[in-house]
C-alpha positions as CSV (number, residue, x, y, z in Angstrom):
1,M,0.3,-0.3,-0.1
2,T,1.6,3.5,-1.0
3,Y,0.5,7.0,0.7
4,L,1.0,10.0,-1.8
5,F,0.8,13.3,0.4
6,Q,0.3,16.8,-1.5
7,C,-0.2,20.2,0.0
8,F,-1.6,22.9,-1.5
9,R,-2.0,26.8,-0.6
10,R,-4.5,28.8,-2.3
11,G,-4.6,25.6,-5.2
12,E,-1.4,25.8,-5.9
13,L,1.2,22.5,-4.9
14,L,3.8,23.5,-2.2
15,W,5.0,20.0,-2.5
16,E,4.6,16.3,-2.7
17,K,5.7,12.5,-0.9
18,Q,5.2,9.5,-0.9
19,G,5.5,6.6,1.8
20,Q,5.2,3.2,1.9
21,N,2.6,1.2,4.4
22,L,2.8,-1.6,7.2
23,I,-0.7,-3.8,7.0
24,V,-1.0,-4.7,10.2
25,A,-2.2,-7.9,11.4
26,D,-6.0,-6.5,12.8
27,G,-6.6,-4.9,9.6
28,L,-5.1,-7.7,7.3
29,M,-7.5,-10.2,8.9
30,D,-10.6,-7.2,8.5
31,C,-9.6,-7.2,5.2
32,L,-9.8,-11.1,5.1
33,N,-12.3,-11.6,6.4
34,Q,-15.0,-8.5,5.4
35,Y,-14.0,-7.0,2.2
36,I,-12.0,-9.4,0.1
37,G,-13.9,-12.4,1.4
38,A,-17.6,-10.6,0.9
39,S,-18.3,-9.2,-3.2
40,L,-20.7,-6.7,-2.8
41,Y,-19.3,-5.4,0.6
42,N,-18.7,-1.9,0.1
43,A,-16.6,-0.4,3.0
44,G,-16.1,3.3,4.6
45,F,-12.6,4.3,5.0
46,T,-11.4,7.0,6.8
47,M,-7.9,8.3,7.2
48,G,-6.1,10.0,9.4
49,L,-2.9,11.5,10.6
50,K,0.1,10.5,12.5
51,D,3.1,11.9,14.2
52,G,7.4,9.9,13.2
53,G,6.8,7.0,15.5
54,A,7.1,3.9,13.4
55,P,4.1,1.6,13.1
56,D,3.9,-2.2,14.3
57,I,2.3,-5.4,12.6
58,L,0.3,-5.5,16.6
59,D,-0.3,-2.0,16.6
60,T,-4.6,-1.3,16.3
61,L,-6.8,1.8,16.2
62,S,-6.2,1.6,20.4
63,I,-3.4,0.4,21.0
64,H,-0.1,1.8,18.8
65,P,2.6,2.4,21.8
66,N,5.3,4.0,18.6
67,W,2.8,7.1,16.8
68,N,0.3,9.2,18.1
69,E,-3.0,10.5,15.7
70,L,-2.7,14.1,15.2
71,T,-5.5,16.8,14.3
72,P,-3.9,19.5,13.2
73,Y,-7.7,20.0,11.1
74,A,-11.6,20.9,12.2
75,G,-13.8,17.9,11.9
76,P,-13.8,13.9,12.1
77,R,-11.1,11.4,10.1
78,P,-12.1,12.3,6.2
79,P,-13.3,9.4,4.3
80,C,-11.4,7.6,2.0
81,F,-13.4,5.7,-0.9
82,F,-11.4,2.3,-2.9
83,G,-12.9,1.1,-6.1
84,A,-13.3,-2.5,-7.6
85,W,-10.4,-4.5,-8.4
86,G,-8.1,-3.3,-11.4
87,T,-4.8,-4.5,-12.7
88,G,-2.8,-4.7,-9.7
89,V,-4.7,-2.0,-7.4
90,L,-7.6,-1.5,-5.5
91,G,-8.9,1.6,-6.6
92,G,-7.1,4.9,-5.4
93,C,-9.7,7.2,-3.2
94,L,-12.1,7.2,-6.2
95,G,-13.8,10.8,-6.0
96,G,-11.0,12.3,-5.0
97,P,-8.5,11.7,-1.8
98,A,-9.0,12.3,1.8
99,I,-8.9,15.8,2.2
100,F,-7.6,17.6,5.2
101,N,-8.2,21.3,5.9
102,I,-5.1,22.8,8.1
103,T,-6.5,24.5,11.2
104,A,-3.6,24.8,13.3
105,P,0.5,24.5,13.0
106,A,1.5,21.4,12.0
107,P,5.4,20.9,12.0
108,T,5.4,17.2,13.1
109,V,3.1,15.1,10.6
110,Q,5.1,12.6,9.6
111,G,2.6,10.3,7.8
112,A,-1.2,8.6,7.7
113,F,-3.3,5.4,8.6
114,L,-6.4,3.9,7.2
115,V,-9.4,2.8,9.7
116,S,-11.9,0.3,8.5
117,A,-15.3,1.0,8.8
118,S,-15.5,-1.6,11.4
119,G,-13.2,0.7,13.5
120,K,-10.2,-1.1,12.5
121,L,-6.7,0.2,11.6
122,V,-5.7,-1.6,8.5
123,G,-2.7,0.3,8.0
124,A,0.1,3.3,8.6
125,A,2.4,4.8,6.8
126,T,5.2,6.9,8.0
127,T,7.6,9.7,5.6
128,E,9.0,13.1,5.9
129,L,6.6,15.7,5.2
130,D,7.1,19.2,5.1
131,S,5.4,21.5,7.6
132,M,1.6,22.8,7.3
133,L,0.4,26.2,8.2
134,P,-2.8,26.8,8.8
135,G,-5.3,27.8,6.0
136,E,-3.6,24.9,3.5
137,V,-4.7,21.5,2.9
138,L,-3.4,18.3,2.4
139,Q,-4.9,15.7,-0.1
140,V,-3.0,12.2,1.0
141,R,-4.5,9.3,-1.3
142,C,-3.5,5.8,-0.5
143,S,-3.7,2.6,-2.7
144,F,-3.1,-0.9,-2.9
145,D,-0.2,-2.4,-4.8
146,W,-0.6,-6.5,-5.1
147,F,3.3,-7.3,-5.9
């Protein structure tokens, strides 16, 4: 799984970064049981932002001792939607990426994480992002890569 981070100010792209994801055990089992095994299941995912701590295979949404959720934006975690199976890729946030309208200085955002509709942490990525200021918009796309 790959995360693509893009930061915009007044509609202009300031920077772009990519980060590789670690799919945690809890999220993998949830995917296998709920999404891949059910042909008509359409899960709603949300995305959150995190600090620079490394994710661990045993992390869950409530227990992730190496990293913290960061909320330099207003409102709940934004949605992230995936399309149908494709050639080597499972969607890519169809209808647009998860959008974070930054409302507080966010110099420590160093990654993102994906949460399933059932409240399971699917995975998390850590990468070095540039600092963000109030008024900027962070767009994050997540894609599943199967190779």
